[in-house]
C-alpha positions as CSV (number, residue, x, y, z in Angstrom):
1,X,18.9,12.6,-22.9
2,X,20.4,12.4,-19.4
3,X,19.9,9.4,-17.2
4,X,17.4,11.1,-14.9
5,X,15.1,12.3,-17.8
6,X,12.1,10.1,-18.5
7,X,10.3,9.9,-21.8
8,X,6.5,9.9,-21.6
9,X,6.3,6.2,-22.7
10,X,8.4,5.3,-19.7
11,X,5.9,6.6,-17.2
12,X,4.5,4.1,-14.7
13,X,1.1,2.7,-15.8
14,X,-1.8,2.6,-13.3
15,X,-4.8,0.3,-13.8
16,X,-8.2,1.3,-12.6
17,X,-10.5,-1.7,-12.2
18,X,-14.1,-1.6,-11.1
19,X,-14.9,-4.5,-8.7
20,X,-18.1,-5.6,-7.0
21,X,-18.1,-4.4,-3.5
22,X,-18.0,-7.8,-1.8
23,X,-15.6,-9.7,0.4
24,X,-12.8,-11.3,-1.6
25,X,-13.1,-9.4,-4.9
26,X,-9.8,-7.6,-4.5
27,X,-8.1,-10.7,-3.2
28,X,-9.3,-12.6,-6.2
29,X,-7.9,-10.0,-8.6
30,X,-4.5,-9.9,-6.8
31,X,-4.4,-13.8,-6.9
32,X,-5.1,-13.7,-10.6
33,X,-2.1,-11.5,-11.2
34,X,0.2,-13.4,-8.8
35,X,-0.7,-16.7,-10.6
36,X,0.8,-15.0,-13.7
37,X,4.0,-13.9,-11.9
38,X,2.7,-10.3,-11.6
39,X,3.1,-8.4,-8.4
40,X,1.0,-5.5,-7.2
41,X,3.5,-2.8,-6.0
42,X,1.0,-0.1,-5.4
43,X,-2.7,0.0,-4.6
44,X,-5.4,2.6,-3.8
45,X,-9.0,1.6,-3.2
46,X,-12.1,3.7,-3.3
47,X,-15.3,2.1,-2.4
48,X,-19.0,2.9,-2.6
49,X,-22.0,0.9,-1.7
50,X,-22.2,-1.1,-4.9
51,X,-18.7,-0.9,-6.5
52,X,-15.1,-0.5,-5.6
53,X,-12.5,1.2,-7.8
54,X,-9.1,-0.4,-7.3
55,X,-6.1,1.6,-8.6
56,X,-3.2,-0.8,-9.2
57,X,0.5,-0.4,-10.1
58,X,1.9,-3.7,-11.2
59,X,5.3,-5.1,-12.2
60,X,4.2,-6.2,-15.8
61,X,1.5,-3.9,-17.3
62,X,1.6,-5.5,-20.8
63,X,0.7,-9.0,-19.4
64,X,-1.8,-7.4,-17.0
65,X,-3.5,-5.8,-20.0
66,X,-3.7,-9.1,-21.8
67,X,-5.1,-10.9,-18.8
68,X,-7.7,-8.3,-18.1
69,X,-8.8,-8.4,-21.8
70,X,-8.9,-12.2,-21.9
71,X,-10.9,-12.5,-18.6
72,X,-13.3,-9.7,-19.6
73,X,-12.2,-7.5,-16.6
74,X,-13.1,-3.9,-17.4
75,X,-10.2,-1.5,-16.8
76,X,-8.7,1.8,-17.8
77,X,-5.0,2.9,-17.7
78,X,-3.4,6.2,-16.9
79,X,0.1,7.4,-16.6
80,X,1.6,8.2,-13.2
81,X,4.7,10.2,-12.2
82,X,6.5,8.3,-9.5
83,X,9.1,9.9,-7.3
84,X,11.5,8.2,-5.0
85,X,11.9,10.0,-1.7
86,X,15.0,9.6,0.5
87,X,13.1,11.0,3.5
88,X,9.3,10.5,3.5
89,X,8.2,13.5,5.6
90,X,10.5,16.2,4.3
91,X,10.6,14.7,0.8
92,X,6.9,14.8,0.5
93,X,6.7,18.4,1.4
94,X,9.5,19.2,-1.1
95,X,7.6,17.5,-3.9
96,X,4.4,19.3,-3.0
97,X,6.2,22.6,-2.8
98,X,7.8,22.0,-6.2
99,X,4.4,21.2,-7.7
100,X,2.8,24.3,-6.1
101,X,5.6,26.7,-7.3
102,X,5.2,25.2,-10.8
103,X,1.4,25.8,-10.5
104,X,0.5,22.3,-11.5
105,X,-2.2,20.2,-9.9
106,X,-2.0,16.8,-8.4
107,X,-5.3,15.0,-9.2
108,X,-4.5,12.2,-6.7
109,X,-1.5,10.6,-5.1
110,X,-0.7,7.5,-3.1
111,X,2.3,5.7,-1.7
112,X,3.7,2.5,-3.4
113,X,5.3,-0.4,-1.7
114,X,8.8,0.6,-0.6
115,X,11.5,0.2,-3.2
116,X,14.2,-2.5,-2.9
117,X,16.5,0.3,-1.6
118,X,13.9,1.1,1.1
119,X,12.9,4.5,-0.3
120,X,9.4,5.7,-0.1
121,X,7.7,5.9,-3.5
122,X,5.1,8.5,-4.2
123,X,2.8,7.9,-7.2
124,X,1.0,11.0,-8.6
125,X,-1.6,11.4,-11.3
126,X,-1.1,15.0,-12.5
127,X,-2.8,17.2,-15.1
128,X,0.4,17.4,-17.2
129,X,2.9,14.6,-16.7
130,X,5.5,16.1,-19.0
131,X,5.5,19.4,-17.2
132,X,5.5,17.7,-13.8
133,X,8.5,15.5,-14.8
134,X,10.4,18.6,-16.0
135,X,9.7,20.4,-12.7
136,X,10.7,17.5,-10.5
137,X,13.8,16.7,-12.6
138,X,15.0,20.3,-12.3
139,X,14.4,20.2,-8.6
140,X,16.7,17.1,-8.4
141,X,14.1,14.4,-7.6
142,X,14.6,10.8,-8.7
143,X,11.8,9.7,-11.0
144,X,11.1,6.1,-11.6
145,X,10.3,4.4,-14.9
146,X,7.9,1.5,-15.3
147,X,10.9,-0.7,-15.8
148,X,12.2,0.3,-12.3
149,X,9.2,-1.3,-10.7
150,X,9.6,-4.7,-12.5
151,X,11.2,-6.8,-9.8
């Protein structure tokens, strides 16, 4: 396996957590994680009148899972394909064009906090992560592993 090839179990883990739609709910969740030395490196929030779905990428998914279970916080996880972009504007278009040519769908995407090297990170939930990784690898994109996000 070459250095730029990821195995499916190395994909970045996203947590989806349902929160009550009230002031401070998201801050309390992030504080809980920080109190356990876990940093949120990516976040996307979708709200409705009654509830908010927070999608989180964290530095330690195993401990996050344990904390959520212990605290009774309902969550789901899903794999993300994360691409490091050298140039955010042109790089984004190149990723999207690569996915389009490969005829694979992006269910949703969002930016993560910048990497330590200052690169923009794009997280994508795709219909077929293995196929998307192959496409992006062949196109020369740098894909990140979960371990790359643990700071």
